[in-house]
C-alpha positions in Angstrom: 231.1 33.0 119.0 229.8 36.4 120.0 226.1 37.1 119.5 225.4 40.2 117.5 223.3 42.8 119.3 220.0 43.8 117.7 219.7 47.3 116.4 217.1 49.8 117.7 215.0 49.2 114.6 215.1 45.4 115.0 214.0 45.7 118.6 211.2 48.1 117.7 210.0 45.8 114.9 209.9 42.9 117.5 207.5 44.9 119.6 205.3 45.7 116.5 205.3 42.0 115.6 204.2 41.0 119.1 201.6 43.7 119.1 200.2 42.5 115.7 199.8 39.0 117.1 198.2 40.3 120.4 201.0 38.8 122.4 200.5 41.3 125.2 203.0 39.8 127.7 205.7 39.8 125.0 204.9 43.4 124.1 205.2 44.3 127.8 208.5 42.5 128.2 210.0 43.8 125.0 208.8 47.3 125.5 210.1 47.6 129.0 213.6 46.7 127.8 213.3 49.0 124.8 212.0 51.9 126.8 214.8 51.5 129.3 217.2 52.3 126.4 214.9 54.7 124.5 212.6 56.4 127.0 211.2 59.0 124.5 209.8 56.5 122.0 206.1 57.5 121.7 205.3 54.5 119.6 206.8 52.1 122.1 205.0 53.8 124.9 201.7 53.5 123.1 202.1 49.8 122.4 203.3 49.2 126.0 200.3 51.1 127.4 197.8 49.3 125.2 199.3 45.9 126.1 199.0 46.8 129.8 195.4 47.8 129.3 194.6 44.6 127.5 195.9 42.5 130.4 193.8 44.6 132.9 196.8 46.3 134.5 194.8 49.5 134.6 196.9 51.4 137.0 200.1 50.7 135.1 198.4 51.4 131.8 197.1 54.7 132.9 200.6 55.8 134.0 202.0 54.6 130.6 199.3 56.4 128.6 200.0 59.6 130.5 203.6 59.2 129.5 202.6 58.6 125.9 200.4 61.7 126.1 203.4 63.8 127.2 205.3 62.6 124.1 202.5 63.4 121.7 201.8 66.8 120.2 198.5 68.3 121.1 197.7 68.8 117.4 198.5 65.2 116.6 195.3 63.2 115.9 196.6 60.4 118.1 196.6 62.8 121.1 192.8 62.7 121.4 192.7 58.9 121.0 195.2 58.5 123.9 193.0 60.8 126.1 190.0 58.6 125.1 191.9 55.5 126.0 192.5 56.9 129.5 188.8 57.5 129.7 188.3 53.8 128.8 190.6 52.8 131.6 188.5 54.8 134.0 185.3 53.3 132.6 186.6 49.7 132.8 187.7 50.3 136.4 184.3 51.7 137.4 185.2 55.3 137.7 182.5 56.6 135.4 182.7 60.3 136.3 186.4 60.4 135.5 185.7 58.5 132.3 183.2 61.1 131.2 185.7 63.8 132.0 188.3 62.2 129.8 185.9 61.5 127.0 185.0 65.2 127.1 188.7 66.1 127.1 189.3 63.9 124.1 186.4 65.6 122.3 187.8 69.1 123.1 191.2 67.9 121.7 189.6 66.8 118.4 186.1 68.3 117.9 185.7 66.7 114.5 185.6 63.2 116.0 182.1 62.3 117.3 183.2 59.0 118.8 184.2 60.6 122.0 180.8 62.1 122.5 179.2 58.7 121.9 181.4 57.1 124.6 180.5 59.9 126.9 176.8 59.6 126.1 176.8 55.9 126.9 177.8 56.7 130.5 175.3 59.6 131.0 
């Protein structure tokens, strides 16, 4: 008996399900396979990036967040939050000046959001 292949939508939902349960290793594994087939999926890149961040794979997470940023419109509200998350990676890895720089970039990307200035202020 031949096993039926999962559709793109089913595979994406599996990543979401693993993400919802904070199963970071599963998210990473599922997203890597999914992104090999669908490399322009901004949502999959974001979930992949965030899972890498949560398991302290900061170097890989930073690369993945930069890829997510490339796929996100500058006017998109998520754009500023992705920039902020890159700042958090720098902060968590002890690169405070770079973190401040990215929190400032996030603020400039979305000047109505004060959270980025708070994150920046904590480091000053």
